[in-house]
Structures are given as C-alpha cells and as structure tokens.
N, C-alpha and C positions, 0 to 999 in steps of 0.2 A: 504494499500500500504506500502510495506517495500522496502527500497533501501539500497544498499551497494556499495561503490566505491572501486575499487582495481586498481592496476597498475601492469601489467605484460609485461615485455619487452618494457616498454615505452609507452604502450597503456593504457589509463585510462578507463577501462571498468566500467560501472555503471549499476549494476543488479537491475531490478525493478520487484517485485513480488506483485501479488494481492492475497489476502486470504479472505476467508469467512467461518463462522461457519455453518456447515450443521447439522440442528437439526435432520434430519432423520437418519443419520449415527452416529451422535455424534462425528464427526471428523472435523478438519480444512481442507478445500480444498484450495490448493495453486497452482497457475498458474504463470508461467513466462510471464511477459508482454514483456520485451526485455532486451537485454544486450548492448544496444548502448553505445558508448563512451561518455565521458564528461570531461571537464576541472576540475581542482581541487578547484576552488573557490566556495563559497556558491552560488553566482549568476549563475555560469555555471551549477551547479548541479540542481538548481531550474528550470532553462530553460530546461534542459534535462528531468526533471520530467514532466514539462508541455508538452513538445513535445511528450512524451510517452503517456500521457493522451489523447492527440489529436488523437492518433492512434485508440482509442476506438470509435471515432465518425463515424457514417455512412456518414453524410453529413457535409461539412465544416461549415455550418451555425447552426448546432446543438449546444445546450448548452453542456458545459463540464460536466463530471460526478462528482457527489458529493461523496467525500470520508468520511467515518465515522471516520477514524483515520489514522494516518500514523507515521512511524518511519524511520528515515534516518540516515545512518552512512556514512560520507563522506570519511572515511578511513584515518587513520594516522593523524587525527587532521586537518580537512579541513581548508583552509585559508580564512579568511574574507577579503573582499576587502576594501580598504581605499577610 
C-alpha cells in the first residue's frame, strides 16, 4: 500500500494505492483503493488508512488484510499530535 496526502482547494485528499508484482508479466500492477479525504495529523491519516483497508473486507467480522509493506507521505510534512 502506498499513500499520499494532498490539499486542493481546502480538501485534504488522501490517495491510497495497492500494488503487487506480477511474475507472469514482469510488471507491477497498481490499483487505486480510494481517494477519500483525511485530516493532516498522523492519527487522522492512520485512521483513514485503516478505514480504506476495511473496504476490502467482505463481511464486517472478517480479519483485516495483511500488508507486506507500505509507504506513506502525509504531504508537506505531516503534523504529529501532542
């Protein structure tokens, strides 16, 4: 999962992408999970990422997906909460 937060016209978009290596084609397959908004704090971005992961579940009681790696850019130097 890769994420990047941006702000356009006062709306904090938070793009989340899923990518995987396809051995058959020798290419990376990238799919957009969502571009739902998020606040600018670390906690808000973490909660937005968690909510996006929940969209992948078929039933609410299913376990969440295990990610092999992730990279996140909160855009413009995200703010840590005190």
